[in-house]
Phi, psi and omega in degrees: 000130182291132180289133179285141184233140172262121178270110189243130177258132174239151188287136171273175175084216190296334182268355187299309184298316180295326180290315178300319179293322178296317178297324178298315179295331179281351177109007180250141175252119178255128183241144173083012183292341179279343189245341187214156176271004176234066182291164179259156178223148185278051175213109187285002175258004179239132173245119185267145170223135177261127179224158173297139180304329182300330185248359185302312186295331178293317181291326176290315180299323182279351179087003174297324174240148177279328183203163181193168179244126182204181179266152175301328180299318183281334173296315179291319181298320182273349183060041188278133176269094183225166174271126175273107183287311179192164171270141178242108187279069174213159177205187185287335184240319184220181174262006182275158175295141175275156181238138167266115187245149173270120187225152177226168175295149180306328184279352183294147177275354181290129180247329183224168177300326181297333179290350184263015179304126181081005185274170174253129181243131177254136180192159168278335186264068191293308186295317179295320179295318177300317179295320179303312181286325178296319179297333178267001180059042178247122182276112178224167173252121181255122181248143178286135177251133180271030180107174184049042187294329181304323181296329186281355179298339179252002174262327176242191186276329181196167177229158167241118188225151180277136177217143173253314184249343182085358185296317182294322178296317179296319180297331180261013178054050178252151182240129180279130178246347177193162174252122181281316175195158170252152185216140172234167180284138180233147172261119186238159181225152172290143183300317180291321178298324181292337178272352179273126187303310182298311185293319179298315179297320180295316179297316180297320178298315179297317180299317179299314183291321179295315180293326177296321178292322178296314180299322181293330181293340181259004186226162173225155173273147181227127175237147177199159176248146179216160168285141184303322182288357180254008185302314183300319180297317182293318180296331177290332180279323180294150177307136188298329185278353181273142176244098187286157170273128182243127183232150176279152177249171180301320174276110188290359173280346186239161174215159179251143178238136176227136183206155173259131182232162174293135183300328185293340181261358185302314188290336176269329184285318184300311177299323180295321178293321178299316180293332180279357175112004179286152176222169180057039184284128179230133169243147184211148180288158181242145176273315182213140174234116182247122182273000000 
């Protein structure tokens, strides 16, 4: 009997390194991604292919791939009929949504999208940009840009470009005048693959593990010891929405508390717990958090 295989696409290019690292945290080892577009993975039921995010949704929609990881922007740009399995809150630089922005040179007199009537706009995101202006009833010419789009802001009237941090726009002295769309990374599946029992379960398992790894990246584990008579004080210091695990120690005057907290509050919470009487405080990174 032929072994069933899930054909999975992962993004090449700028998102590749972050994706391989995310799979590692989820428990998968991907090898050879720096040298080939057909890397290996330590799961003999998965066959990997690396593709540009821009074309991933087309291959998933056509059934060349059973599932893949790409941006919401390229799903919309390609008009792909796919199953959206889940959102994956990670990117090459931050965990924030990326923005496709309408931008002009700082010296431009353009203040709003309406000021661009009759203008030429350069972008990789042609179809979405055309719809953006059509919805506003603004007549423009949208041209496809083969990259280095920031440079073209002074060759044409405006550009629509992807940004996460805004650093590249600032470096090129560009000014944002509107947001065309926001985009996050999505895990998508082919419609027929989603109806296949083996493939759907495999895709769902991967989605659970990837999201667990993402959630773990934003949290840390916290352990501490306290005197029993100090429990109320410590619980007042811990975030109210957290429900800690409380355990007895060999010395019955003391107890141990363990809780998962947001990483961003660790540096303020630990000193506060120390002042409230906690001892033996330990924080540790997490691999996966499954809700």
